[in-house]
C-alpha distance (Angstrom), angle and dihedral (degrees) to the residues before:
residue distance angle dihedral
M1 . . .
K2 3.79 . .
E3 3.77 123.8 .
I4 3.78 141.1 177.0
T5 3.79 131.4 -168.0
V6 3.79 114.5 -150.4
L7 3.80 139.8 173.7
V8 3.81 118.3 -122.5
V9 3.81 106.2 -131.4
D10 3.82 101.5 171.0
P11 3.82 106.5 116.0
V12 3.81 89.6 -130.4
G13 3.80 94.6 44.9
L14 3.79 122.8 -130.8
H15 3.80 96.8 -21.9
A16 3.81 131.7 177.2
R17 3.80 102.1 -83.9
P18 3.83 99.6 52.9
A19 3.80 91.1 34.5
T20 3.81 89.4 57.3
V21 3.80 91.4 50.6
A22 3.82 90.9 49.3
V23 3.82 92.8 46.4
N24 3.81 90.9 50.4
A25 3.81 90.1 50.2
A26 3.81 92.5 48.5
G27 3.80 89.7 50.5
K28 3.81 91.1 62.0
F29 3.79 92.2 66.4
K30 3.79 130.1 76.4
S31 3.81 92.5 -142.6
E32 3.78 122.2 98.3
V33 3.80 107.2 -106.1
K34 3.80 121.6 -164.0
V35 3.77 134.6 177.2
Y36 3.81 120.8 -152.3
F37 3.80 125.4 -157.4
K38 3.79 120.7 171.6
E39 3.82 105.4 -37.5
K40 3.81 95.7 -26.9
S41 3.78 130.8 91.8
V42 3.79 128.7 -172.5
N43 3.77 138.0 -179.0
M44 3.80 106.3 -92.7
K45 3.79 89.3 -147.0
S46 3.83 89.2 69.5
I47 3.80 117.1 78.7
M48 3.80 90.5 -165.1
G49 3.80 90.2 52.9
V50 3.81 93.9 49.0
M51 3.80 93.2 45.6
S52 3.81 91.1 47.6
L53 3.81 89.0 65.8
G54 3.83 91.2 65.5
I55 3.81 92.7 -150.8
P56 3.84 109.4 -162.3
T57 3.79 128.1 -159.8
Q58 3.81 118.5 -74.9
S59 3.81 91.0 28.6
E60 3.76 123.4 137.5
I61 3.80 114.0 -132.2
R62 3.79 131.8 -179.0
I63 3.79 123.0 -144.4
T64 3.79 121.5 -164.7
C65 3.78 131.7 -171.1
E66 3.78 124.0 -168.3
G67 3.78 125.0 178.3
E68 3.77 145.7 58.6
D69 3.83 95.5 -47.3
E70 3.82 98.6 34.0
D71 3.82 94.9 127.5
E72 3.79 93.2 55.1
A73 3.81 92.5 41.2
I74 3.81 96.7 53.1
A75 3.81 92.1 45.0
A76 3.82 93.1 49.0
I77 3.80 94.6 47.4
E78 3.80 92.8 47.9
E79 3.82 90.6 48.8
I80 3.81 92.5 48.9
L81 3.81 93.0 49.5
K82 3.82 89.4 50.2
A83 3.80 91.8 47.7
Q84 3.82 89.3 51.0
K85 3.84 88.1 50.5
V86 3.80 91.2 -123.0
I87 3.81 92.3 123.7
A88 3.80 130.4 24.9
């Protein structure tokens, strides 16, 4: 299992547009991808799940990938969130 812990720096938090891009990216991988915020975790391949977390700015989130392509998945998701300026 691979995991990263990142700080959400977007002033609006993890909002719909970048969340959709991240969910679409996660969906391309076979690995199980989860995002954790506070005591909750959701499947990062579900836009409804990700949006249900209501992640505000300056929040620490943890993303995990587990499966045959976990290395590629975690790297791609981190890169996409940086490109969307959600994380620094």
